[in-house]
C-alpha positions in Angstrom: -8.4 -14.8 8.6 -10.5 -15.4 11.3 -14.1 -16.3 10.2 -15.8 -14.5 13.3 -14.0 -11.8 15.0 -15.7 -10.6 18.6 -14.6 -7.8 20.2 -15.4 -6.8 24.1 -13.8 -3.5 25.8 -14.2 -4.4 29.6 -17.3 -3.8 31.2 -17.0 -0.1 33.0 -17.2 0.4 36.7 -20.0 2.7 37.8 -18.7 3.9 40.8 -18.7 7.4 39.2 -19.5 9.2 35.2 -17.7 8.2 32.8 -14.1 9.6 31.9 -11.9 9.6 29.1 -10.2 6.2 29.6 -13.8 4.5 29.0 -13.9 6.7 25.9 -10.7 6.0 24.8 -11.2 2.3 24.7 -14.6 1.9 23.4 -13.4 4.3 20.4 -10.6 1.8 19.5 -12.9 -1.0 19.8 -15.1 1.1 17.4 -12.7 1.6 15.0 -11.1 -1.9 14.9 -14.8 -3.2 14.6 -15.3 -0.7 11.9 -12.2 -1.1 9.9 -13.1 -5.1 10.0 -16.6 -4.7 8.7 -15.2 -2.6 5.9 -13.0 -5.4 5.2 -16.4 -7.8 5.2 -16.1 -9.6 8.2 -18.4 -11.4 10.4 -17.7 -8.9 13.8 -19.7 -9.0 16.9 -18.8 -5.8 19.0 -19.5 -5.6 23.3 -19.3 -3.2 25.6 -21.2 -2.2 28.9 -21.2 -1.8 32.9 -20.2 -3.6 35.9 -22.7 -3.1 38.4 -22.3 -4.9 41.5 -19.7 -4.6 44.5 -18.8 -2.8 47.7 -17.8 0.2 46.1 -21.0 0.9 44.3 -23.1 0.7 47.8 -21.0 3.4 49.0 -21.6 5.2 46.0 -25.0 4.4 46.0 -25.4 5.5 49.5 -23.5 8.7 49.4 -25.6 10.0 46.3 -28.7 9.2 48.7 -29.6 6.1 46.6 -30.8 2.4 46.5 -28.3 0.5 44.6 -30.2 -0.3 41.2 -31.6 3.6 41.0 -27.7 4.3 41.4 -26.3 1.7 38.7 -29.3 2.9 36.1 -28.7 6.7 36.6 -25.0 6.0 35.6 -25.2 3.3 32.8 -27.7 5.9 31.4 -24.8 8.3 31.4 -22.3 5.8 29.5 -24.8 4.7 26.7 -25.4 8.9 26.3 -21.8 9.2 25.8 -21.3 6.5 23.6 -23.6 7.5 21.2 -22.6 10.9 21.5 -19.0 9.4 20.3 -20.8 7.4 17.6 -20.0 4.3 19.0 -21.8 1.4 17.3 -21.7 -1.6 19.7 -24.2 -4.5 19.0 -24.5 -5.1 22.6 -24.6 -3.3 25.9 -24.4 -5.6 28.9 -25.0 -4.8 32.6 -24.4 -7.2 35.4 -27.8 -6.3 36.9 -29.5 -7.5 34.3 -31.3 -11.0 34.4 -29.7 -12.8 31.4 -25.8 -12.1 33.3 -27.3 -13.2 36.2 -28.5 -16.2 35.0 -25.3 -16.9 32.9 -22.9 -15.8 36.1 -24.5 -18.9 37.7 -23.9 -21.5 35.1 -20.6 -20.9 35.1 -20.6 -21.6 38.9 -22.1 -24.1 38.7 -19.7 -25.8 36.2 -16.5 -24.5 38.1 -18.1 -26.5 41.2 -17.0 -30.1 41.3 -14.4 -29.0 38.5 -11.1 -30.4 39.0 -7.5 -28.5 38.3 -4.7 -30.2 36.0 -3.8 -31.7 39.5 -6.8 -33.2 39.9 -7.5 -31.4 42.9 -11.2 -29.3 43.2 -10.7 -25.9 41.7 -13.5 -24.5 44.2 -12.5 -24.7 47.6 -14.0 -23.0 51.4 -11.0 -21.6 53.2 -10.2 -18.6 55.5 -8.8 -15.7 54.3 -6.7 -13.0 56.2 -4.7 -10.2 54.5 -5.0 -6.9 53.0 -8.0 -5.9 50.7 -8.5 -2.6 48.7 -11.8 -1.6 48.4 -11.4 0.7 45.8 -9.7 -2.1 43.7 -12.1 -4.8 45.2 -9.0 -7.2 45.2 -6.8 -8.9 47.3 -3.6 -7.3 48.1 0.2 -9.4 48.5 2.5 -8.0 50.8 4.4 -6.6 48.3 1.4 -5.0 46.4 1.4 -2.7 50.1 3.1 0.4 50.3 4.8 1.2 53.8 4.1 2.7 55.9 0.0 2.8 56.1 -0.4 0.0 54.2 -1.2 1.8 51.2 -2.6 0.3 47.7 -0.2 0.7 45.4 -2.6 2.3 42.3 -4.9 4.4 45.1 -2.3 5.5 47.5 -4.6 5.3 50.0 -4.9 2.8 53.4 -5.8 -1.0 52.6 -8.1 -2.7 54.9 -7.2 -5.9 56.9 -9.5 -8.4 56.1 -10.3 -12.2 57.8 -13.4 -14.4 56.5 -14.1 -17.6 55.2 -14.3 -17.5 51.9 -14.7 -19.7 48.3 -11.4 -19.7 46.6 -10.4 -20.4 43.0 -7.1 -22.6 42.8 -5.3 -20.3 40.3 -2.4 -22.0 41.5 -2.5 -24.9 39.9 -2.8 -24.1 36.3 0.2 -21.7 36.2 1.8 -24.2 33.8 -1.4 -24.3 31.2 -1.2 -20.6 31.4 2.2 -20.4 30.6 1.6 -22.6 27.7 -1.4 -20.6 26.0 0.8 -17.5 26.4 4.0 -18.7 25.0 2.4 -20.8 22.4 0.6 -17.9 21.0 -3.0 -19.6 21.6 -3.0 -16.9 24.1 -2.0 -13.5 22.4 -1.0 -10.8 24.3 -0.1 -7.5 23.3 1.6 -5.1 23.1 4.9 -7.1 23.8 5.6 -5.5 27.1 2.5 -6.8 28.7 2.5 -10.3 27.8 6.5 -9.7 29.4 5.0 -8.5 32.3 2.4 -11.5 32.5 4.7 -14.2 32.5 6.7 -12.4 35.2 3.9 -12.6 37.2 3.8 -16.2 36.4 7.6 -16.4 37.5 6.7 -14.9 40.6 4.1 -17.8 41.1 0.7 -17.5 41.4 -1.9 -17.6 44.2 -5.2 -18.8 44.6 -7.8 -16.1 44.8 -11.3 -15.6 46.8 -14.2 -16.2 44.7 -16.7 -14.8 47.0 -16.9 -12.0 49.7 -18.8 -12.4 52.9 -19.4 -9.1 54.0 -20.5 -7.7 50.7 -24.2 -8.0 49.8 -24.7 -5.8 46.9 -24.0 -8.8 44.2 -24.6 -12.2 43.2 -25.4 -14.5 45.9 -23.7 -17.8 45.8 -26.0 -20.8 45.4 -24.4 -22.7 48.3 -23.7 -20.0 50.5 -26.4 -17.1 50.4 -24.5 -15.2 52.8 -21.7 -15.0 50.2 -21.8 -12.8 46.6 -19.4 -13.8 44.2 -16.5 -11.5 44.0 -16.4 -9.1 41.5 -13.9 -10.3 39.2 -15.8 -13.7 39.2 -19.2 -11.6 38.4 -18.0 -9.3 35.9 -15.5 -11.6 33.7 -18.2 -13.5 32.9 -19.8 -11.3 31.0 -18.2 -11.8 27.7 -20.1 -15.1 27.6 -23.5 -14.1 29.5 -24.0 -11.2 27.1 -23.8 -13.9 23.6 -26.6 -15.6 25.7 -24.5 -18.8 27.6 -26.9 -19.5 29.9 -29.4 -20.5 27.1 -26.7 -21.7 24.5 -27.9 -19.3 21.9 -26.7 -18.9 18.5 -24.5 -15.9 19.1 -22.9 -17.5 21.9 -22.5 -20.5 19.8 -20.8 -18.3 16.6 -18.9 -16.0 18.5 -17.7 -17.7 21.5 -17.6 -21.6 20.6 -16.9 -20.9 16.9 -13.5 -21.2 15.6 -13.5 -17.1 15.1 -11.2 -14.8 17.6 -12.2 -13.7 20.8 -10.7 -10.5 21.4 -10.7 -8.4 25.0 -9.3 -4.9 24.6 -8.3 -3.9 28.1 -6.3 -1.1 30.0 -3.5 -2.2 31.4 -4.1 -2.2 35.0 -6.8 -5.4 34.5 -4.3 -7.6 32.5 -3.6 -9.7 35.7 -7.4 -10.2 35.8 -7.6 -11.0 32.5 -4.9 -12.8 31.3 -4.5 -14.8 34.0 -7.9 -15.1 36.3 -10.2 -15.3 33.1 -8.6 -18.0 31.1 -8.0 -20.2 34.0 -11.5 -19.7 35.3 -12.7 -20.6 31.4 -10.3 -23.6 31.4 -11.7 -24.9 34.7 -15.2 -25.0 33.3 -14.2 -26.7 29.9 -15.0 -23.7 28.0 -13.0 -21.8 25.2 -10.4 -19.3 26.4 -9.8 -15.9 24.4 -7.5 -16.1 21.8 -6.3 -12.5 21.8 -5.8 -9.7 24.5 -4.4 -5.9 24.1 -3.9 -4.2 27.0 -3.3 0.0 26.2 -1.9 2.5 28.0 -3.4 5.4 30.1 -3.5 9.0 29.2 -2.1 12.1 31.1 -2.8 15.8 30.8 0.0 18.4 30.7 2.4 16.0 31.9 0.7 14.5 35.0 -1.5 11.9 36.0 -4.9 12.5 35.4 -6.5 13.0 38.9 -10.3 14.2 39.8 -9.1 15.2 43.3 -6.1 18.0 41.8 -8.6 18.7 39.5 -6.2 17.7 36.3 -8.5 16.2 34.2 -10.6 15.4 30.6 -14.0 15.6 30.8 -15.1 13.6 27.6 -18.9 15.0 27.7 -17.1 18.5 27.3 -14.4 17.6 24.5 -17.3 15.9 22.3 -19.4 19.1 22.8 -17.0 21.5 21.7 -15.9 19.8 18.5 -17.9 16.8 17.8 -17.2 12.9 17.9 -15.0 13.2 14.8 -12.1 15.6 15.7 -11.8 14.1 19.2 -11.8 10.4 17.5 -9.2 11.0 15.4 -7.1 12.7 17.9 -7.2 9.7 20.7 -6.3 7.5 17.9 -3.3 9.8 16.1 -1.7 11.5 18.6 -0.1 8.4 21.2 0.4 5.3 20.2 -2.2 3.1 21.6 0.0 0.3 23.8 1.6 2.9 25.6 0.6 6.2 27.9 1.0 9.2 26.6 0.2 13.0 27.5 -2.8 14.7 26.0 -2.4 18.5 25.8 -4.4 21.6 24.6 -1.6 22.9 22.0 -1.3 19.2 20.5 -4.9 19.0 20.1 -5.5 22.2 18.1 -2.2 21.8 16.5 -3.5 18.2 14.9 -6.8 19.2 14.4 -5.5 22.6 11.8 -2.6 20.5 10.6 -3.8 17.1 10.4 -7.9 17.6 9.4 -8.5 21.3 8.5 -5.1 22.0 6.5 -4.5 18.3 5.1 -7.7 16.6 4.4 -9.8 19.5 4.7 -7.5 21.5 1.5 -7.6 18.1 -0.3 -11.4 17.4 -0.2 -12.3 21.4 -1.0 -9.8 21.8 -3.7 -11.0 18.7 -5.7 -14.5 19.5 -5.3 -13.9 23.1 -6.3 -11.9 22.2 -9.2 -14.5 19.7 -10.6 -17.0 22.1 -10.1 -15.2 24.8 -11.8 -13.4 22.5 -14.8 -15.9 19.5 -15.2 -19.5 21.5 -14.9 -19.8 20.3 -10.9 -19.8 16.7 -12.9 -17.7 13.6 -12.1 -15.5 13.7 -15.1 -15.1 10.6 -17.6 -13.3 7.6 -15.8 -9.9 7.2 -17.6 -9.4 3.3 -19.0 -5.8 2.8 -17.6 -3.1 4.8 -15.6 -1.1 7.1 -18.1 2.3 5.7 -19.0 3.5 9.5 -19.8 2.5 10.9 -16.1 1.6 8.1 -13.8 1.8 10.5 -10.6 0.3 9.4 -7.6 -3.4 10.0 -8.1 -2.8 7.1 -10.7 -1.3 4.1 -8.0 -4.1 4.0 -6.6 -5.5 2.6 -10.1 -3.5 0.4 -10.0 -2.7 -0.6 -6.4 -5.6 0.4 -4.3 -6.3 -3.3 -3.3 -2.5 -3.6 -1.7 -2.1 -0.1 -0.6 -5.5 -0.3 1.1 -4.5 -3.9 2.9 -1.6 -1.8 4.3 -3.6 0.2 6.3 -5.9 -2.2 7.4 -3.0 -4.5 9.0 -2.2 -1.6 10.9 -5.9 -1.2 12.1 -6.0 -4.9 12.7 -2.3 -4.3 14.6 -4.0 -2.2 16.8 -1.5 0.6 15.7 -4.2 3.3 15.0 -1.6 6.1 14.7 0.5 4.1 12.0 -3.1 3.5 9.9 -3.8 6.6 9.8 -0.4 8.2 9.4 -0.2 6.5 6.1 -3.6 7.6 5.3 -2.0 10.7 5.3 1.3 10.2 3.5 -1.2 9.6 0.5 -3.1 12.8 1.3 0.1 15.0 1.6 1.2 13.3 -1.8 -1.8 14.1 -2.9 -2.5 17.3 -2.8 1.6 18.0 -4.1 0.6 16.6 -7.0 -1.8 20.1 -7.8 1.1 22.0 -7.9 3.0 19.5 -10.2 0.2 18.7 -12.4 -1.5 22.6 -12.7 -4.6 21.6 -13.9 -5.5 25.4 -13.9 -3.3 25.5 -17.1 -4.8 22.3 -18.6 -8.3 23.6 -18.3 -7.0 26.9 -20.6 -6.1 24.0 -23.6 -8.9 22.3 -25.0 -6.1 19.6 -26.7 -5.4 18.8 -23.0 -9.4 18.2 -22.2 -8.8 14.0 -21.3 -5.9 14.7 -19.7 -7.5 17.1 -17.3 -10.1 14.8 -17.1 -8.1 11.5 -16.5 -6.6 13.3 -13.5 -9.9 15.1 -11.8 -11.2 11.3 -11.9 -8.2 9.8 -10.3 -7.7 12.5 -7.8 -11.5 12.3 -6.9 -11.4 9.0 -6.8 -8.6 8.7 -4.6 -10.1 11.0 -2.3 -13.3 8.8 -1.9 -11.0 5.6 -0.9 -9.1 8.1 1.5 -12.7 9.0 3.0 -13.0 5.4 3.4 -9.9 4.2 4.8 -10.3 7.2 7.2 -14.0 5.7 8.2 -13.6 3.9 11.0 -12.0 6.6 13.1 -14.2 9.5 11.2 -17.4 8.1 9.6 -18.7 11.6 10.1 -16.0 13.5 7.6 -16.3 10.7 5.7 -20.3 10.6 5.1 -19.7 14.4 4.2 -16.8 13.9 1.7 -19.4 11.4 -0.1 -21.9 13.7 -0.2 -20.2 16.0 -1.8 -19.0 14.1 -4.2 -22.9 13.2 -4.9 -22.5 9.6 -3.9 -25.3 8.0 -1.2 -23.8 7.3 1.9 -24.4 3.7 3.6 -22.6 1.3 5.8 -19.5 1.0 3.7 -18.1 -2.8 2.9 -15.1 -4.2 0.7 -17.3 -3.8 -2.7 -16.7 0.0 -2.4 -12.9 -0.3 -2.3 -12.3 -1.4 -5.4 -10.7 1.8 -7.8 -13.2 3.2 -10.4 -16.3 3.0 -8.2 -17.6 6.4 -8.5 -19.9 6.5 -11.1 -19.0 9.5 -14.2 -21.1 12.1 -14.9 -22.6 12.0 -11.4 -23.3 15.4 -10.1 -21.3 16.9 -7.0 -23.6 17.7 -3.8 -22.8 20.9 -1.7 -19.7 21.7 -1.7 -18.4 22.7 2.3 -15.8 22.7 4.7 -15.0 19.5 6.0 -13.2 20.9 8.9 -13.2 24.4 9.6 -10.0 25.5 11.1 -9.7 26.7 14.7 -8.3 29.7 15.1 -6.0 30.6 18.2 -8.0 32.3 20.5 -10.6 29.1 20.5 -9.6 26.8 23.8 -10.8 23.1 24.4 -12.9 24.4 27.3 -11.4 21.9 29.6 -8.2 22.6 29.8 -6.0 25.6 32.0 -5.5 28.6 29.6 -1.6 28.7 28.7 0.8 30.9 29.4 -0.1 35.0 28.2 2.3 35.4 25.2 5.4 37.9 25.6 4.3 41.8 25.7 7.1 41.8 22.5 8.7 39.7 19.9 12.3 39.6 18.9 11.4 40.8 15.8 10.3 44.1 17.7 13.7 44.5 19.3 15.4 45.1 15.9 15.1 48.7 16.2 17.2 51.2 13.4 19.8 53.4 14.6 19.3 57.2 13.4 21.2 56.4 10.4 19.1 53.4 9.3 21.6 50.8 9.8 21.1 48.4 12.1 24.2 45.7 13.5 24.7 42.0 13.3 23.3 41.2 16.9 19.9 43.5 16.0 19.4 41.5 12.6 20.1 38.2 13.9 17.4 38.7 16.5 14.9 38.1 13.4 14.0 34.7 12.7 14.0 34.1 8.8 13.0 30.4 7.8 12.1 28.2 4.7 8.8 26.9 4.4 6.9 25.3 2.1 3.0 26.1 1.1 0.8 23.3 1.9 -2.4 25.2 1.3 -3.9 28.6 -0.4 -6.8 30.4 -0.7 -8.6 33.7 -1.3 -9.9 36.0 1.6 -14.2 36.7 1.0 -13.9 40.1 0.6 -10.4 41.0 0.2 -8.9 41.5 -3.5 -5.4 41.5 -2.5 -4.9 38.7 0.3 -5.1 35.2 0.6 -5.0 32.9 3.1 -1.7 30.4 3.1 -0.8 27.3 4.9 3.2 26.8 5.4 5.2 24.1 6.4 8.1 24.9 8.5 9.6 21.6 9.4 8.5 21.5 13.3 5.2 23.0 12.6 2.4 24.7 10.1 1.2 28.5 10.3 -1.0 30.5 8.7 0.2 33.2 7.1 -1.7 36.4 5.3 -0.1 37.7 1.9 -1.4 40.6 0.1 -0.1 38.7 -3.5 -3.7 37.4 -4.9 -3.5 39.7 -7.6 0.5 38.5 -8.9 -0.6 34.3 -7.7 -3.7 32.0 -8.3 -4.3 29.7 -5.1 -3.5 26.7 -6.7 -0.6 27.8 -8.4 1.1 28.5 -4.9 1.1 25.1 -3.3 4.1 23.3 -3.3 5.9 26.3 -3.3 9.2 27.2 -1.0 9.4 30.7 0.4 11.4 32.3 3.0 9.0 33.7 5.9 9.4 35.7 8.8 8.9 33.1 11.9 9.1 35.3 14.6 6.8 37.7 13.9 4.3 38.7 16.2 0.8 37.6 15.2 -1.7 40.4 13.6 -5.2 39.8 12.0 -6.1 40.6 8.3 -9.8 41.5 7.5 -10.2 39.2 10.7 -7.9 36.4 9.8 -4.9 36.0 12.0 -1.3 35.8 10.2 1.6 34.1 12.2 4.2 35.5 10.2 5.5 37.0 7.2 6.7 35.8 3.6 9.4 38.1 1.8 8.4 39.2 -1.5 10.3 41.8 -3.9 7.7 44.5 -5.2 8.4 45.0 -9.4 6.4 48.1 -10.0 2.8 47.1 -8.6 3.5 43.2 -8.5 4.7 41.1 -5.8 7.6 38.7 -6.5 7.8 35.8 -4.4 11.5 34.9 -2.7 12.4 31.4 -3.4 15.6 29.0 -4.1 17.2 27.7 -6.9 17.7 24.4 -4.8 15.5 22.1 -2.8 15.9 23.6 0.8 13.8 21.7 3.7 11.3 23.6 5.1 12.3 24.8 8.8 15.7 25.9 7.7 17.0 28.6 9.1 18.2 31.4 6.6 21.2 33.6 7.7 
């Protein structure tokens, strides 16, 4: 493992207000930083804004503002959004800052007179004639321009034919060196598909690129010819060292860039050429250390279509966090898709993931744990067991002997930027812990004084397992982890490796206030920026099963009723309703909420883990204001309901015929 970790996002272009892609990248960097600090590593996390270039001048003019005033306004929007998402960066660099300008000029001075591996000048003057996309602020080859219309492949808007004398960087001379860095792994590019994409660019041959612009005025003037400004990528890429104090050879620069640690850039896939080819070559020419790792993530789409402000198909990050708070949005963005690939954002997926993973799984685990400790242990943490029980070790006891290896497996996935994989592993723990309730039946143990020690051991281990779960989700959901800690009566502080050891929870400590970690989202609530979903059908298939005059239905009518096997994953009483319980059931491909009048016959805790039969296509109805999305089947023996169950294991979702 490296001694130090330097984690950066791209610096974001301020030609417009921040969009969801900016939040996505920065959340990932924040999660990785928190996961590393949880292990005790020394990390520096940088983000910021790119504020020079032709597009900034154009945007400022359209707003009737001076360039610097405009940049100040948009940079403040980025900082405000990042604060609302609980993004705890160590520094925020702006390319209009003096420290950046001085650092960029120092880097340029090292490039002047530098020689390439072939012994030629790294910087030279020449005339350029070709296509230029002002939106990309990049020169385009003939292969990058679509015909007819000379359109940019990315923006589908016309490129400009440009002829001017510029300073050029001799990138072509670094092709062999770059290939060696990448294939040896000294420059690690992930995922593998992006690495292959960069190698393919090398196979096609590198072209020298313009390092200055003669017709752009908003930028850093080139000392040798102030009528030129630095090309935006020469300017912007240098932020990774200027923010550390490169201009003054500051201690931060020496520690995090010149040291032997990791220099890790998180970027979007559309800018890998600049980060994987331009930037390492520039640093090599200047005689400076190069990045050690670059991860290029995929893009988000929405409802199957590309995000586009012009079409209105957008995901507003400010609206999302305003409606749901930072933790649920951070969780969804890190959990729903593979970070290295494109994936689709939908309202249905968001609400489903929230209710299933957060409200039902983690929320249920938290509330049940605290409630039983309150009811059976006087709201105090029970005694710490000395060793796992040999008779019935259970999953909660697995943590006692294997916490270090279990957490290490999750950390390895965080480190690989497999955020969905890390969370999936933790959620497998949550599922197994929830299942243990039905197996152990602590409410039965509580009735037998002779089994008091067994009950205390189970509840301590269960409580401690929940604490470790909270820690392992804290890089993604820091507020939820803090709430769980406070409910345990623990003081929340920035966690470290000492908190990961099993048994850190102090026996005898009084619990705090018990409250829902994630209240369930009712289906009527919508994600504010998404279009309304299609209306539900006026009738359901079940409604079509109408009996004839003799009370009989034929087989085709019965077939309209969809009966399925379901497993109860959570159960709780409905306040003010003597007979009603609210159940969360697993139907294999989805989770549903069902309200059932069985509270007088079944304790909520005794139901979790049971396999039952349900009517899956019944029209939703509200009972005491709580929506029921189906109906369970039960016999009535006198006044007592008796659940319909099975005499062997049947997977949830199996159709009953």
